[in-house]
C-alpha positions as a printed NumPy array, in Angstrom:
array([[132.546, 112.489,  85.384],
       [130.691, 110.459,  88.297],
       [128.639, 107.69 ,  86.868],
       [125.216, 107.48 ,  88.359],
       [124.446, 103.966,  89.821],
       [122.311, 102.203,  87.273],
       [118.676, 101.482,  88.516],
       [117.706,  98.211,  90.406],
       [114.72 ,  96.403,  88.557],
       [111.596,  95.412,  90.47 ],
       [108.881,  93.363,  89.094],
       [105.319,  92.808,  90.843],
       [103.166,  90.455,  89.625],
       [ 99.834,  88.996,  90.361],
       [100.477,  86.578,  93.272],
       [ 99.466,  87.171,  96.886],
       [101.988,  89.075,  98.618],
       [101.822,  92.831,  97.787],
       [102.992,  93.824, 101.417],
       [106.341,  92.155, 100.619],
       [106.758,  94.093,  97.277],
       [105.674,  97.439,  98.52 ],
       [107.901,  97.05 , 101.642],
       [110.749,  96.273,  99.397],
       [110.089,  99.081,  97.317],
       [109.759, 101.436, 100.045],
       [113.187, 100.435, 101.827],
       [114.976, 100.785,  98.435],
       [113.649, 104.244,  98.133],
       [114.337, 105.111, 101.456],
       [117.946, 103.879, 101.026],
       [118.459, 105.947,  98.133],
       [118.305, 103.271,  95.512],
       [117.093, 104.145,  91.807],
       [114.502, 101.753,  90.951],
       [112.913, 100.743,  87.745],
       [109.437,  99.061,  88.251],
       [107.157,  97.122,  86.047],
       [103.714,  95.828,  87.498],
       [101.682,  93.514,  85.534],
       [ 97.794,  94.   ,  85.533],
       [ 97.15 ,  91.529,  87.666],
       [ 99.926,  92.834,  89.952],
       [ 97.793,  96.013,  90.1  ],
       [ 94.803,  94.074,  91.05 ],
       [ 96.247,  92.291,  93.794],
       [ 97.857,  95.406,  95.077],
       [ 94.436,  96.813,  95.269],
       [ 93.217,  94.01 ,  97.225],
       [ 96.204,  93.561,  99.605],
       [ 96.858,  97.091, 100.764],
       [ 95.378, 100.639, 101.159],
       [ 96.608, 102.142,  97.753],
       [ 94.589, 103.099,  95.105],
       [ 96.76 , 103.418,  92.119],
       [ 96.529, 104.628,  88.649],
       [ 96.866, 102.549,  85.609],
       [ 99.076, 104.527,  83.287],
       [102.813, 104.204,  84.176],
       [103.742, 107.922,  84.527],
       [100.715, 108.524,  86.762],
       [101.491, 105.433,  88.733],
       [105.408, 106.39 ,  89.04 ],
       [104.007, 110.319,  90.36 ],
       [101.753, 108.502,  92.629],
       [104.446, 106.177,  94.373],
       [107.068, 108.537,  94.262],
       [104.685, 110.909,  96.474],
       [103.5  , 108.07 ,  98.755],
       [106.973, 106.911,  99.647],
       [108.534, 110.401,  99.738],
       [111.117, 109.336,  96.828],
       [112.967, 112.251,  95.326],
       [112.376, 113.223,  91.812],
       [113.384, 110.599,  89.057],
       [114.359, 108.111,  91.532],
       [111.753, 105.758,  90.575],
       [110.825, 105.016,  86.934],
       [107.714, 102.886,  86.165],
       [107.282, 101.271,  82.814],
       [104.445,  99.505,  80.904],
       [104.404,  95.901,  80.105],
       [104.714,  96.557,  76.272],
       [107.07 ,  99.452,  76.633],
       [109.823,  97.692,  74.281],
       [111.798, 100.894,  74.359],
       [112.694, 100.647,  78.106],
       [116.226, 100.393,  78.984],
       [115.45 ,  96.978,  80.79 ],
       [114.694,  95.502,  77.261],
       [118.218,  95.58 ,  76.177],
       [121.502,  94.06 ,  77.271],
       [123.224,  97.255,  76.66 ],
       [121.618,  98.91 ,  79.85 ],
       [121.057,  95.734,  81.869],
       [120.151,  96.58 ,  85.533],
       [122.678,  95.19 ,  88.164],
       [120.12 ,  93.234,  89.666],
       [116.475,  92.262,  89.26 ],
       [113.706,  91.114,  91.858],
       [110.297,  89.48 ,  90.99 ],
       [108.393,  90.313,  93.885],
       [105.96 ,  88.255,  94.261],
       [106.526,  86.053,  91.413],
       [103.521,  84.283,  89.873],
       [104.203,  80.488,  88.564],
       [103.18 ,  82.141,  85.02 ],
       [105.842,  84.288,  85.124],
       [108.382,  81.951,  86.688],
       [107.621,  79.434,  83.797],
       [107.825,  82.223,  81.168],
       [111.52 ,  83.226,  82.691],
       [112.492,  79.421,  82.611],
       [111.331,  78.987,  79.048],
       [112.937,  82.3  ,  77.756],
       [109.416,  83.477,  76.394],
       [109.478,  87.259,  76.372],
       [105.885,  88.222,  75.882],
       [106.222,  91.253,  78.077],
       [108.688,  93.61 ,  79.629],
       [108.847,  91.592,  82.704],
       [109.855,  88.442,  81.012],
       [112.201,  90.349,  78.629],
       [113.964,  92.143,  81.572],
       [114.549,  88.962,  83.567],
       [115.794,  87.307,  80.22 ],
       [118.238,  90.075,  79.676],
       [119.12 ,  89.94 ,  83.605],
       [120.088,  86.239,  83.112],
       [121.83 ,  86.399,  79.604],
       [123.963,  89.416,  81.01 ],
       [125.173,  87.476,  84.404],
       [123.488,  89.604,  86.586],
       [121.586,  88.799,  89.819],
       [118.03 ,  87.761,  89.639],
       [116.037,  87.072,  92.654],
       [112.516,  85.339,  92.237],
       [109.939,  85.353,  95.258],
       [107.615,  82.725,  94.403],
       [104.325,  83.163,  96.144],
       [102.441,  79.668,  95.786],
       [101.417,  76.44 ,  97.883],
       [101.724,  73.869,  97.305],
       [104.404,  73.678,  94.746],
       [103.514,  71.117,  91.752],
       [106.286,  69.004,  90.046],
       [106.048,  71.654,  87.114],
       [106.796,  74.605,  89.494],
       [109.629,  72.47 ,  90.93 ],
       [111.16 ,  71.782,  87.859],
       [111.165,  75.168,  86.629],
       [112.659,  76.602,  89.981],
       [115.604,  74.072,  89.402],
       [116.144,  74.845,  85.949],
       [116.39 ,  78.606,  86.756],
       [118.438,  77.867,  90.139],
       [120.989,  76.007,  88.009],
       [121.487,  79.037,  85.762],
       [122.276,  80.946,  89.027],
       [118.92 ,  82.654,  89.708],
       [117.927,  83.076,  93.326],
       [114.944,  81.354,  94.478],
       [113.555,  83.081,  97.524],
       [110.192,  82.01 ,  98.618],
       [108.627,  84.13 , 101.347],
       [109.13 ,  81.783, 104.264],
       [109.629,  84.029, 107.432],
       [111.273,  82.676, 110.363],
       [110.168,  82.769, 114.022],
       [112.985,  82.83 , 115.971],
       [113.054,  86.543, 116.322],
       [109.605,  86.104, 118.104],
       [107.385,  88.38 , 115.766],
       [104.454,  90.2  , 117.383],
       [103.322,  91.798, 114.051],
       [102.3  ,  91.011, 110.597],
       [105.141,  93.969, 109.748],
       [107.87 ,  91.904, 111.473],
       [107.246,  88.979, 109.129],
       [107.315,  90.982, 105.993],
       [110.517,  92.632, 107.044],
       [111.971,  89.309, 107.714],
       [111.521,  88.303, 104.149],
       [112.305,  91.959, 102.864],
       [115.53 ,  91.654, 104.637],
       [116.721,  88.51 , 103.053],
       [115.921,  89.91 ,  99.529],
       [118.031,  92.96 , 100.492],
       [120.725,  90.575, 101.504],
       [120.881,  89.135,  98.18 ],
       [121.12 ,  92.202,  96.562],
       [124.13 ,  93.094,  98.624],
       [122.043,  95.965, 100.689],
       [122.982,  96.42 , 104.161],
       [119.916,  96.538, 106.297],
       [118.654,  95.876, 109.91 ],
       [115.166,  95.29 , 109.068],
       [115.175,  91.96 , 111.051],
       [117.113,  90.513, 113.996],
       [119.907,  87.876, 112.852],
       [120.41 ,  84.428, 114.383],
       [122.414,  84.459, 117.312]])
């Protein structure tokens, strides 16, 4: 019996940076990766502000809308609500191989750093850390305060990847999408997923 690959987990929170999250989701689905998606309420608000998408609020309807929008196959994308504690992501017995929080608010980062599990995003990240899986946080804030930096350092020492969306310019980008792809490419690299979204140095 061939075992299906476990879905990657992607969380979208309420920091500015929706284009990074949407492009990452698009590429993962295009590459055939199954994805378990969580979007916070502030995340949905920012998605509405920073994209043309008009998404429904209920997880099932949201999943259908995004599946249709990105042309994903049926069942490839699952969307879970913030208090959906029966989701596989809430248990170490079905921990995802990797999780990305993109963009990651400082509030979410602080909750993860302190082990507070008030919602499914925090709990899923907690599970990924305790099970020794890859967790990538994409913090979109500037400037960083000492509190932010201390939380990031604490998580980095636990093996969490802190990947601020800082695009390079050596590839001479001419469009905003080039800058977005630069960051998304680096996230995919951390997930061990081959990609050619952005030119490599040299």
